[in-house]
KEBALUM-831258 format. One record per atom (N, C-alpha, C, O): residue number from 1; residue in one letter; atom name; y negated, z negated, x. Coordinates in nm, 4 decimals, always signed. Layout:
<site nr="NUM" rest="A" atom="CA" north="Y" up="Z" east="X"/>
...
***
This chain:
<site nr="1" rest="X" atom="N" north="-4.1622" up="-2.7764" east="+0.8136"/>
<site nr="1" rest="X" atom="CA" north="-4.0521" up="-2.8510" east="+0.7537"/>
<site nr="1" rest="X" atom="C" north="-3.9706" up="-2.7551" east="+0.6662"/>
<site nr="1" rest="X" atom="O" north="-4.0266" up="-2.6703" east="+0.5968"/>
<site nr="2" rest="X" atom="N" north="-3.8376" up="-2.7698" east="+0.6706"/>
<site nr="2" rest="X" atom="CA" north="-3.7483" up="-2.6832" east="+0.5938"/>
<site nr="2" rest="X" atom="C" north="-3.7264" up="-2.7377" east="+0.4532"/>
<site nr="2" rest="X" atom="O" north="-3.7225" up="-2.8588" east="+0.4312"/>
<site nr="3" rest="X" atom="N" north="-3.7125" up="-2.6467" east="+0.3604"/>
<site nr="3" rest="X" atom="CA" north="-3.6831" up="-2.6844" east="+0.2226"/>
<site nr="3" rest="X" atom="C" north="-3.5376" up="-2.7298" east="+0.2124"/>
<site nr="3" rest="X" atom="O" north="-3.4499" up="-2.6702" east="+0.2750"/>
<site nr="4" rest="X" atom="N" north="-3.5109" up="-2.8345" east="+0.1343"/>
<site nr="4" rest="X" atom="CA" north="-3.3721" up="-2.8809" east="+0.1203"/>
<site nr="4" rest="X" atom="C" north="-3.2888" up="-2.7903" east="+0.0289"/>
<site nr="4" rest="X" atom="O" north="-3.1689" up="-2.8127" east="+0.0122"/>
<site nr="5" rest="X" atom="N" north="-3.3506" up="-2.6905" east="-0.0290"/>
<site nr="5" rest="X" atom="CA" north="-3.2813" up="-2.6018" east="-0.1220"/>
<site nr="5" rest="X" atom="C" north="-3.2443" up="-2.4710" east="-0.0542"/>
<site nr="5" rest="X" atom="O" north="-3.3173" up="-2.4211" east="+0.0314"/>
<site nr="6" rest="X" atom="N" north="-3.1315" up="-2.4169" east="-0.0928"/>
<site nr="6" rest="X" atom="CA" north="-3.0884" up="-2.2889" east="-0.0389"/>
<site nr="6" rest="X" atom="C" north="-3.1555" up="-2.1754" east="-0.1151"/>
<site nr="6" rest="X" atom="O" north="-3.1825" up="-2.1858" east="-0.2348"/>
<site nr="7" rest="X" atom="N" north="-3.1812" up="-2.0689" east="-0.0444"/>
<site nr="7" rest="X" atom="CA" north="-3.2359" up="-1.9506" east="-0.1107"/>
<site nr="7" rest="X" atom="C" north="-3.1235" up="-1.8827" east="-0.1894"/>
<site nr="7" rest="X" atom="O" north="-3.0055" up="-1.9095" east="-0.1669"/>
<site nr="8" rest="X" atom="N" north="-3.1610" up="-1.7970" east="-0.2796"/>
<site nr="8" rest="X" atom="CA" north="-3.0606" up="-1.7218" east="-0.3554"/>
<site nr="8" rest="X" atom="C" north="-2.9711" up="-1.6415" east="-0.2611"/>
<site nr="8" rest="X" atom="O" north="-2.8502" up="-1.6315" east="-0.2820"/>
<site nr="9" rest="X" atom="N" north="-3.0325" up="-1.5844" east="-0.1568"/>
<site nr="9" rest="X" atom="CA" north="-2.9546" up="-1.5065" east="-0.0604"/>
<site nr="9" rest="X" atom="C" north="-2.8547" up="-1.5957" east="+0.0125"/>
<site nr="9" rest="X" atom="O" north="-2.7397" up="-1.5561" east="+0.0317"/>
<site nr="10" rest="X" atom="N" north="-2.8960" up="-1.7141" east="+0.0529"/>
<site nr="10" rest="X" atom="CA" north="-2.8060" up="-1.8060" east="+0.1234"/>
<site nr="10" rest="X" atom="C" north="-2.6904" up="-1.8486" east="+0.0329"/>
<site nr="10" rest="X" atom="O" north="-2.5762" up="-1.8579" east="+0.0779"/>
<site nr="11" rest="X" atom="N" north="-2.7199" up="-1.8741" east="-0.0925"/>
<site nr="11" rest="X" atom="CA" north="-2.6152" up="-1.9120" east="-0.1883"/>
<site nr="11" rest="X" atom="C" north="-2.5160" up="-1.7965" east="-0.2044"/>
<site nr="11" rest="X" atom="O" north="-2.3947" up="-1.8174" east="-0.2066"/>
<site nr="12" rest="X" atom="N" north="-2.5688" up="-1.6754" east="-0.2154"/>
<site nr="12" rest="X" atom="CA" north="-2.4834" up="-1.5567" east="-0.2296"/>
<site nr="12" rest="X" atom="C" north="-2.3951" up="-1.5389" east="-0.1055"/>
<site nr="12" rest="X" atom="O" north="-2.2767" up="-1.5073" east="-0.1173"/>
<site nr="13" rest="X" atom="N" north="-2.4526" up="-1.5592" east="+0.0126"/>
<site nr="13" rest="X" atom="CA" north="-2.3756" up="-1.5470" east="+0.1366"/>
<site nr="13" rest="X" atom="C" north="-2.2661" up="-1.6531" east="+0.1444"/>
<site nr="13" rest="X" atom="O" north="-2.1545" up="-1.6238" east="+0.1873"/>
<site nr="14" rest="X" atom="N" north="-2.2968" up="-1.7749" east="+0.1038"/>
<site nr="14" rest="X" atom="CA" north="-2.1959" up="-1.8821" east="+0.1039"/>
<site nr="14" rest="X" atom="C" north="-2.0838" up="-1.8494" east="+0.0060"/>
<site nr="14" rest="X" atom="O" north="-1.9664" up="-1.8707" east="+0.0362"/>
<site nr="15" rest="X" atom="N" north="-2.1199" up="-1.7977" east="-0.1111"/>
<site nr="15" rest="X" atom="CA" north="-2.0197" up="-1.7615" east="-0.2113"/>
<site nr="15" rest="X" atom="C" north="-1.9298" up="-1.6498" east="-0.1576"/>
<site nr="15" rest="X" atom="O" north="-1.8078" up="-1.6553" east="-0.1732"/>
<site nr="16" rest="X" atom="N" north="-1.9893" up="-1.5496" east="-0.0951"/>
<site nr="16" rest="X" atom="CA" north="-1.9116" up="-1.4385" east="-0.0382"/>
<site nr="16" rest="X" atom="C" north="-1.8186" up="-1.4887" east="+0.0713"/>
<site nr="16" rest="X" atom="O" north="-1.7028" up="-1.4474" east="+0.0782"/>
<site nr="17" rest="X" atom="N" north="-1.8683" up="-1.5771" east="+0.1566"/>
<site nr="17" rest="X" atom="CA" north="-1.7829" up="-1.6309" east="+0.2632"/>
<site nr="17" rest="X" atom="C" north="-1.6660" up="-1.7089" east="+0.2046"/>
<site nr="17" rest="X" atom="O" north="-1.5535" up="-1.6984" east="+0.2534"/>
<site nr="18" rest="X" atom="N" north="-1.6921" up="-1.7866" east="+0.1008"/>
<site nr="18" rest="X" atom="CA" north="-1.5844" up="-1.8621" east="+0.0358"/>
<site nr="18" rest="X" atom="C" north="-1.4784" up="-1.7681" east="-0.0199"/>
<site nr="18" rest="X" atom="O" north="-1.3588" up="-1.7929" east="-0.0051"/>
<site nr="19" rest="X" atom="N" north="-1.5225" up="-1.6597" east="-0.0843"/>
<site nr="19" rest="X" atom="CA" north="-1.4278" up="-1.5626" east="-0.1388"/>
<site nr="19" rest="X" atom="C" north="-1.3456" up="-1.4989" east="-0.0269"/>
<site nr="19" rest="X" atom="O" north="-1.2249" up="-1.4789" east="-0.0414"/>
<site nr="20" rest="X" atom="N" north="-1.4118" up="-1.4670" east="+0.0851"/>
<site nr="20" rest="X" atom="CA" north="-1.3402" up="-1.4077" east="+0.1980"/>
<site nr="20" rest="X" atom="C" north="-1.2415" up="-1.5055" east="+0.2595"/>
<site nr="20" rest="X" atom="O" north="-1.1317" up="-1.4656" east="+0.2984"/>
<site nr="21" rest="X" atom="N" north="-1.2784" up="-1.6330" east="+0.2690"/>
<site nr="21" rest="X" atom="CA" north="-1.1863" up="-1.7333" east="+0.3232"/>
<site nr="21" rest="X" atom="C" north="-1.0640" up="-1.7480" east="+0.2341"/>
<site nr="21" rest="X" atom="O" north="-0.9523" up="-1.7620" east="+0.2838"/>
<site nr="22" rest="X" atom="N" north="-1.0842" up="-1.7451" east="+0.1030"/>
<site nr="22" rest="X" atom="CA" north="-0.9710" up="-1.7538" east="+0.0106"/>
<site nr="22" rest="X" atom="C" north="-0.8821" up="-1.6316" east="+0.0268"/>
<site nr="22" rest="X" atom="O" north="-0.7597" up="-1.6443" east="+0.0315"/>
<site nr="23" rest="X" atom="N" north="-0.9423" up="-1.5133" east="+0.0354"/>
<site nr="23" rest="X" atom="CA" north="-0.8631" up="-1.3918" east="+0.0532"/>
<site nr="23" rest="X" atom="C" north="-0.7884" up="-1.3948" east="+0.1863"/>
<site nr="23" rest="X" atom="O" north="-0.6721" up="-1.3551" east="+0.1930"/>
<site nr="24" rest="X" atom="N" north="-0.8540" up="-1.4411" east="+0.2913"/>
<site nr="24" rest="X" atom="CA" north="-0.7899" up="-1.4506" east="+0.4221"/>
<site nr="24" rest="X" atom="C" north="-0.6701" up="-1.5447" east="+0.4154"/>
<site nr="24" rest="X" atom="O" north="-0.5647" up="-1.5161" east="+0.4721"/>
<site nr="25" rest="X" atom="N" north="-0.6866" up="-1.6561" east="+0.3462"/>
<site nr="25" rest="X" atom="CA" north="-0.5747" up="-1.7493" east="+0.3327"/>
<site nr="25" rest="X" atom="C" north="-0.4603" up="-1.6854" east="+0.2550"/>
<site nr="25" rest="X" atom="O" north="-0.3440" up="-1.6998" east="+0.2928"/>
<site nr="26" rest="X" atom="N" north="-0.4924" up="-1.6149" east="+0.1464"/>
<site nr="26" rest="X" atom="CA" north="-0.3870" up="-1.5497" east="+0.0678"/>
<site nr="26" rest="X" atom="C" north="-0.3101" up="-1.4494" east="+0.1531"/>
<site nr="26" rest="X" atom="O" north="-0.1876" up="-1.4414" east="+0.1447"/>
<site nr="27" rest="X" atom="N" north="-0.3826" up="-1.3724" east="+0.2356"/>
<site nr="27" rest="X" atom="CA" north="-0.3161" up="-1.2768" east="+0.3238"/>
<site nr="27" rest="X" atom="C" north="-0.2312" up="-1.3481" east="+0.4284"/>
<site nr="27" rest="X" atom="O" north="-0.1184" up="-1.3073" east="+0.4560"/>
<site nr="28" rest="X" atom="N" north="-0.2854" up="-1.4534" east="+0.4856"/>
<site nr="28" rest="X" atom="CA" north="-0.2114" up="-1.5300" east="+0.5853"/>
<site nr="28" rest="X" atom="C" north="-0.0863" up="-1.5911" east="+0.5235"/>
<site nr="28" rest="X" atom="O" north="+0.0192" up="-1.5943" east="+0.5869"/>
<site nr="29" rest="X" atom="N" north="-0.0976" up="-1.6391" east="+0.4012"/>
<site nr="29" rest="X" atom="CA" north="+0.0186" up="-1.6966" east="+0.3331"/>
<site nr="29" rest="X" atom="C" north="+0.1265" up="-1.5905" east="+0.3108"/>
<site nr="29" rest="X" atom="O" north="+0.2454" up="-1.6196" east="+0.3239"/>
<site nr="30" rest="X" atom="N" north="+0.0862" up="-1.4686" east="+0.2776"/>
<site nr="30" rest="X" atom="CA" north="+0.1843" up="-1.3605" east="+0.2613"/>
<site nr="30" rest="X" atom="C" north="+0.2531" up="-1.3286" east="+0.3933"/>
<site nr="30" rest="X" atom="O" north="+0.3744" up="-1.3078" east="+0.3976"/>
<site nr="31" rest="X" atom="N" north="+0.1756" up="-1.3249" east="+0.4999"/>
<site nr="31" rest="X" atom="CA" north="+0.2329" up="-1.2972" east="+0.6319"/>
<site nr="31" rest="X" atom="C" north="+0.3320" up="-1.4066" east="+0.6705"/>
<site nr="31" rest="X" atom="O" north="+0.4410" up="-1.3773" east="+0.7196"/>
<site nr="32" rest="X" atom="N" north="+0.2947" up="-1.5317" east="+0.6485"/>
<site nr="32" rest="X" atom="CA" north="+0.3840" up="-1.6431" east="+0.6801"/>
<site nr="32" rest="X" atom="C" north="+0.5112" up="-1.6349" east="+0.5964"/>
<site nr="32" rest="X" atom="O" north="+0.6205" up="-1.6598" east="+0.6474"/>
<site nr="33" rest="X" atom="N" north="+0.4980" up="-1.6003" east="+0.4683"/>
<site nr="33" rest="X" atom="CA" north="+0.6162" up="-1.5861" east="+0.3832"/>
<site nr="33" rest="X" atom="C" north="+0.7088" up="-1.4788" east="+0.4390"/>
<site nr="33" rest="X" atom="O" north="+0.8307" up="-1.4952" east="+0.4367"/>
<site nr="34" rest="X" atom="N" north="+0.6528" up="-1.3700" east="+0.4887"/>
<site nr="34" rest="X" atom="CA" north="+0.7335" up="-1.2637" east="+0.5500"/>
<site nr="34" rest="X" atom="C" north="+0.8039" up="-1.3161" east="+0.6742"/>
<site nr="34" rest="X" atom="O" north="+0.9223" up="-1.2893" east="+0.6945"/>
<site nr="35" rest="X" atom="N" north="+0.7315" up="-1.3907" east="+0.7575"/>
<site nr="35" rest="X" atom="CA" north="+0.7933" up="-1.4477" east="+0.8776"/>
<site nr="35" rest="X" atom="C" north="+0.9119" up="-1.5348" east="+0.8403"/>
<site nr="35" rest="X" atom="O" north="+1.0174" up="-1.5293" east="+0.9037"/>
<site nr="36" rest="X" atom="N" north="+0.8930" up="-1.6157" east="+0.7361"/>
<site nr="36" rest="X" atom="CA" north="+0.9976" up="-1.7102" east="+0.6968"/>
<site nr="36" rest="X" atom="C" north="+1.1171" up="-1.6405" east="+0.6327"/>
<site nr="36" rest="X" atom="O" north="+1.2300" up="-1.6873" east="+0.6471"/>
<site nr="37" rest="X" atom="N" north="+1.0948" up="-1.5301" east="+0.5626"/>
<site nr="37" rest="X" atom="CA" north="+1.2054" up="-1.4612" east="+0.4968"/>
<site nr="37" rest="X" atom="C" north="+1.2765" up="-1.3629" east="+0.5895"/>
<site nr="37" rest="X" atom="O" north="+1.3939" up="-1.3327" east="+0.5685"/>
<site nr="38" rest="X" atom="N" north="+1.2073" up="-1.3129" east="+0.6914"/>
<site nr="38" rest="X" atom="CA" north="+1.2665" up="-1.2153" east="+0.7832"/>
<site nr="38" rest="X" atom="C" north="+1.2222" up="-1.2473" east="+0.9251"/>
<site nr="38" rest="X" atom="O" north="+1.1194" up="-1.1978" east="+0.9713"/>
<site nr="39" rest="X" atom="N" north="+1.3001" up="-1.3303" east="+0.9944"/>
<site nr="39" rest="X" atom="CA" north="+1.2616" up="-1.3699" east="+1.1312"/>
<site nr="39" rest="X" atom="C" north="+1.2393" up="-1.2513" east="+1.2254"/>
<site nr="39" rest="X" atom="O" north="+1.1654" up="-1.2640" east="+1.3231"/>
<site nr="40" rest="X" atom="N" north="+1.3010" up="-1.1378" east="+1.1983"/>
<site nr="40" rest="X" atom="CA" north="+1.2833" up="-1.0216" east="+1.2845"/>
<site nr="40" rest="X" atom="C" north="+1.1423" up="-0.9631" east="+1.2707"/>
<site nr="40" rest="X" atom="O" north="+1.0975" up="-0.8887" east="+1.3578"/>
<site nr="41" rest="X" atom="N" north="+1.0734" up="-0.9960" east="+1.1633"/>
<site nr="41" rest="X" atom="CA" north="+0.9390" up="-0.9416" east="+1.1425"/>
<site nr="41" rest="X" atom="C" north="+0.8392" up="-0.9987" east="+1.2423"/>
<site nr="41" rest="X" atom="O" north="+0.7291" up="-0.9455" east="+1.2563"/>
<site nr="42" rest="X" atom="N" north="+0.8749" up="-1.1040" east="+1.3105"/>
<site nr="42" rest="X" atom="CA" north="+0.7825" up="-1.1642" east="+1.4065"/>
<site nr="42" rest="X" atom="C" north="+0.7820" up="-1.0901" east="+1.5398"/>
<site nr="42" rest="X" atom="O" north="+0.7035" up="-1.1237" east="+1.6286"/>
<site nr="43" rest="X" atom="N" north="+0.8669" up="-0.9917" east="+1.5549"/>
<site nr="43" rest="X" atom="CA" north="+0.8748" up="-0.9215" east="+1.6830"/>
<site nr="43" rest="X" atom="C" north="+0.7430" up="-0.8604" east="+1.7271"/>
<site nr="43" rest="X" atom="O" north="+0.7180" up="-0.8477" east="+1.8470"/>
<site nr="44" rest="X" atom="N" north="+0.6587" up="-0.8225" east="+1.6326"/>
<site nr="44" rest="X" atom="CA" north="+0.5321" up="-0.7594" east="+1.6706"/>
<site nr="44" rest="X" atom="C" north="+0.4218" up="-0.8627" east="+1.6966"/>
<site nr="44" rest="X" atom="O" north="+0.3084" up="-0.8256" east="+1.7268"/>
<site nr="45" rest="X" atom="N" north="+0.4540" up="-0.9909" east="+1.6850"/>
<site nr="45" rest="X" atom="CA" north="+0.3565" up="-1.0970" east="+1.7082"/>
<site nr="45" rest="X" atom="C" north="+0.4063" up="-1.1911" east="+1.8168"/>
<site nr="45" rest="X" atom="O" north="+0.5264" up="-1.2137" east="+1.8312"/>
<site nr="46" rest="X" atom="N" north="+0.3139" up="-1.2442" east="+1.8912"/>
<site nr="46" rest="X" atom="CA" north="+0.3451" up="-1.3506" east="+1.9858"/>
<site nr="46" rest="X" atom="C" north="+0.3921" up="-1.4709" east="+1.9042"/>
<site nr="46" rest="X" atom="O" north="+0.3277" up="-1.5068" east="+1.8056"/>
<site nr="47" rest="X" atom="N" north="+0.4998" up="-1.5321" east="+1.9421"/>
<site nr="47" rest="X" atom="CA" north="+0.5562" up="-1.6442" east="+1.8669"/>
<site nr="47" rest="X" atom="C" north="+0.4566" up="-1.7588" east="+1.8514"/>
<site nr="47" rest="X" atom="O" north="+0.4609" up="-1.8310" east="+1.7518"/>
<site nr="48" rest="X" atom="N" north="+0.3679" up="-1.7762" east="+1.9478"/>
<site nr="48" rest="X" atom="CA" north="+0.2668" up="-1.8822" east="+1.9352"/>
<site nr="48" rest="X" atom="C" north="+0.1723" up="-1.8530" east="+1.8195"/>
<site nr="48" rest="X" atom="O" north="+0.1281" up="-1.9454" east="+1.7512"/>
<site nr="49" rest="X" atom="N" north="+0.1408" up="-1.7260" east="+1.7966"/>
<site nr="49" rest="X" atom="CA" north="+0.0542" up="-1.6890" east="+1.6841"/>
<site nr="49" rest="X" atom="C" north="+0.1258" up="-1.7148" east="+1.5524"/>
<site nr="49" rest="X" atom="O" north="+0.0662" up="-1.7647" east="+1.4570"/>
<site nr="50" rest="X" atom="N" north="+0.2535" up="-1.6808" east="+1.5481"/>
<site nr="50" rest="X" atom="CA" north="+0.3334" up="-1.7061" east="+1.4274"/>
<site nr="50" rest="X" atom="C" north="+0.3343" up="-1.8547" east="+1.3959"/>
<site nr="50" rest="X" atom="O" north="+0.3142" up="-1.8936" east="+1.2808"/>
<site nr="51" rest="X" atom="N" north="+0.3572" up="-1.9378" east="+1.4959"/>
<site nr="51" rest="X" atom="CA" north="+0.3603" up="-2.0829" east="+1.4739"/>
<site nr="51" rest="X" atom="C" north="+0.2246" up="-2.1348" east="+1.4293"/>
<site nr="51" rest="X" atom="O" north="+0.2170" up="-2.2226" east="+1.3434"/>
<site nr="52" rest="X" atom="N" north="+0.1181" up="-2.0819" east="+1.4865"/>
<site nr="52" rest="X" atom="CA" north="-0.0164" up="-2.1225" east="+1.4427"/>
<site nr="52" rest="X" atom="C" north="-0.0390" up="-2.0847" east="+1.2975"/>
<site nr="52" rest="X" atom="O" north="-0.0922" up="-2.1646" east="+1.2203"/>
<site nr="53" rest="X" atom="N" north="+0.0006" up="-1.9641" east="+1.2593"/>
<site nr="53" rest="X" atom="CA" north="-0.0163" up="-1.9198" east="+1.1211"/>
<site nr="53" rest="X" atom="C" north="+0.0612" up="-2.0105" east="+1.0270"/>
<site nr="53" rest="X" atom="O" north="+0.0087" up="-2.0511" east="+0.9234"/>
<site nr="54" rest="X" atom="N" north="+0.1836" up="-2.0424" east="+1.0609"/>
<site nr="54" rest="X" atom="CA" north="+0.2651" up="-2.1303" east="+0.9764"/>
<site nr="54" rest="X" atom="C" north="+0.2004" up="-2.2677" east="+0.9628"/>
<site nr="54" rest="X" atom="O" north="+0.1956" up="-2.3245" east="+0.8537"/>
<site nr="55" rest="X" atom="N" north="+0.1509" up="-2.3203" east="+1.0740"/>
<site nr="55" rest="X" atom="CA" north="+0.0902" up="-2.4541" east="+1.0735"/>
<site nr="55" rest="X" atom="C" north="-0.0374" up="-2.4556" east="+0.9888"/>
<site nr="55" rest="X" atom="O" north="-0.0604" up="-2.5492" east="+0.9123"/>
<site nr="56" rest="X" atom="N" north="-0.1201" up="-2.3516" east="+1.0027"/>
<site nr="56" rest="X" atom="CA" north="-0.2454" up="-2.3450" east="+0.9271"/>
<site nr="56" rest="X" atom="C" north="-0.2171" up="-2.3351" east="+0.7774"/>
<site nr="56" rest="X" atom="O" north="-0.2785" up="-2.4060" east="+0.6977"/>
<site nr="57" rest="X" atom="N" north="-0.1246" up="-2.2475" east="+0.7393"/>
<site nr="57" rest="X" atom="CA" north="-0.0915" up="-2.2326" east="+0.5976"/>
<site nr="57" rest="X" atom="C" north="-0.0362" up="-2.3631" east="+0.5413"/>
<site nr="57" rest="X" atom="O" north="-0.0752" up="-2.4046" east="+0.4322"/>
<site nr="58" rest="X" atom="N" north="+0.0531" up="-2.4274" east="+0.6136"/>
<site nr="58" rest="X" atom="CA" north="+0.1116" up="-2.5530" east="+0.5652"/>
<site nr="58" rest="X" atom="C" north="+0.0032" up="-2.6590" east="+0.5464"/>
<site nr="58" rest="X" atom="O" north="+0.0021" up="-2.7302" east="+0.4460"/>
<site nr="59" rest="X" atom="N" north="-0.0873" up="-2.6689" east="+0.6426"/>
<site nr="59" rest="X" atom="CA" north="-0.1936" up="-2.7697" east="+0.6324"/>
<site nr="59" rest="X" atom="C" north="-0.2880" up="-2.7370" east="+0.5173"/>
<site nr="59" rest="X" atom="O" north="-0.3258" up="-2.8265" east="+0.4416"/>
<site nr="60" rest="X" atom="N" north="-0.3267" up="-2.6106" east="+0.5028"/>
<site nr="60" rest="X" atom="CA" north="-0.4161" up="-2.5738" east="+0.3937"/>
<site nr="60" rest="X" atom="C" north="-0.3506" up="-2.5965" east="+0.2583"/>
<site nr="60" rest="X" atom="O" north="-0.4177" up="-2.6367" east="+0.1632"/>
<site nr="61" rest="X" atom="N" north="-0.2216" up="-2.5715" east="+0.2484"/>
<site nr="61" rest="X" atom="CA" north="-0.1515" up="-2.5946" east="+0.1216"/>
<site nr="61" rest="X" atom="C" north="-0.1613" up="-2.7409" east="+0.0804"/>
<site nr="61" rest="X" atom="O" north="-0.1733" up="-2.7709" east="-0.0384"/>
<site nr="62" rest="X" atom="N" north="-0.1563" up="-2.8318" east="+0.1764"/>
<site nr="62" rest="X" atom="CA" north="-0.1608" up="-2.9739" east="+0.1429"/>
<site nr="62" rest="X" atom="C" north="-0.3020" up="-3.0262" east="+0.1244"/>
<site nr="62" rest="X" atom="O" north="-0.3231" up="-3.1246" east="+0.0535"/>
<site nr="63" rest="X" atom="N" north="-0.3997" up="-2.9609" east="+0.1880"/>
<site nr="63" rest="X" atom="CA" north="-0.5361" up="-3.0129" east="+0.1799"/>
<site nr="63" rest="X" atom="C" north="-0.6204" up="-2.9486" east="+0.0717"/>
<site nr="63" rest="X" atom="O" north="-0.7191" up="-3.0071" east="+0.0270"/>
<site nr="64" rest="X" atom="N" north="-0.5826" up="-2.8272" east="+0.0284"/>
<site nr="64" rest="X" atom="CA" north="-0.6644" up="-2.7596" east="-0.0727"/>
<site nr="64" rest="X" atom="C" north="-0.5770" up="-2.6750" east="-0.1646"/>
<site nr="64" rest="X" atom="O" north="-0.5650" up="-2.5541" east="-0.1452"/>
<site nr="65" rest="X" atom="N" north="-0.5156" up="-2.7390" east="-0.2654"/>
<site nr="65" rest="X" atom="CA" north="-0.4269" up="-2.6653" east="-0.3548"/>
<site nr="65" rest="X" atom="C" north="-0.4984" up="-2.5562" east="-0.4347"/>
<site nr="65" rest="X" atom="O" north="-0.4324" up="-2.4687" east="-0.4908"/>
<site nr="66" rest="X" atom="N" north="-0.6307" up="-2.5593" east="-0.4409"/>
<site nr="66" rest="X" atom="CA" north="-0.7044" up="-2.4546" east="-0.5125"/>
<site nr="66" rest="X" atom="C" north="-0.6901" up="-2.3198" east="-0.4443"/>
<site nr="66" rest="X" atom="O" north="-0.7109" up="-2.2159" east="-0.5070"/>
<site nr="67" rest="X" atom="N" north="-0.6544" up="-2.3205" east="-0.3152"/>
<site nr="67" rest="X" atom="CA" north="-0.6359" up="-2.1949" east="-0.2431"/>
<site nr="67" rest="X" atom="C" north="-0.5120" up="-2.1209" east="-0.2943"/>
<site nr="67" rest="X" atom="O" north="-0.5002" up="-1.9996" east="-0.2764"/>
<site nr="68" rest="X" atom="N" north="-0.4222" up="-2.1919" east="-0.3562"/>
<site nr="68" rest="X" atom="CA" north="-0.2977" up="-2.1311" east="-0.4031"/>
<site nr="68" rest="X" atom="C" north="-0.2978" up="-2.1216" east="-0.5539"/>
<site nr="68" rest="X" atom="O" north="-0.2245" up="-2.1943" east="-0.6211"/>
<site nr="69" rest="X" atom="N" north="-0.3781" up="-2.0340" east="-0.6068"/>
<site nr="69" rest="X" atom="CA" north="-0.3898" up="-2.0206" east="-0.7524"/>
<site nr="69" rest="X" atom="C" north="-0.2591" up="-1.9849" east="-0.8145"/>
<site nr="69" rest="X" atom="O" north="-0.2508" up="-1.9697" east="-0.9364"/>
***
């Protein structure tokens, strides 16, 4: 039977993943801001990827304002 408690290592790994997800979102938000301010900057990306990035950032902004400190 498994213990219902997380090990210290598991807690540390979850904390690190959370920090990385926040950093990833911050980077994605910067990229989206660049796309929105300079449409020519999207030339190096497939437009479908740009649209996905915009959609993800917009949804995260509305669902988790803590991501945008």
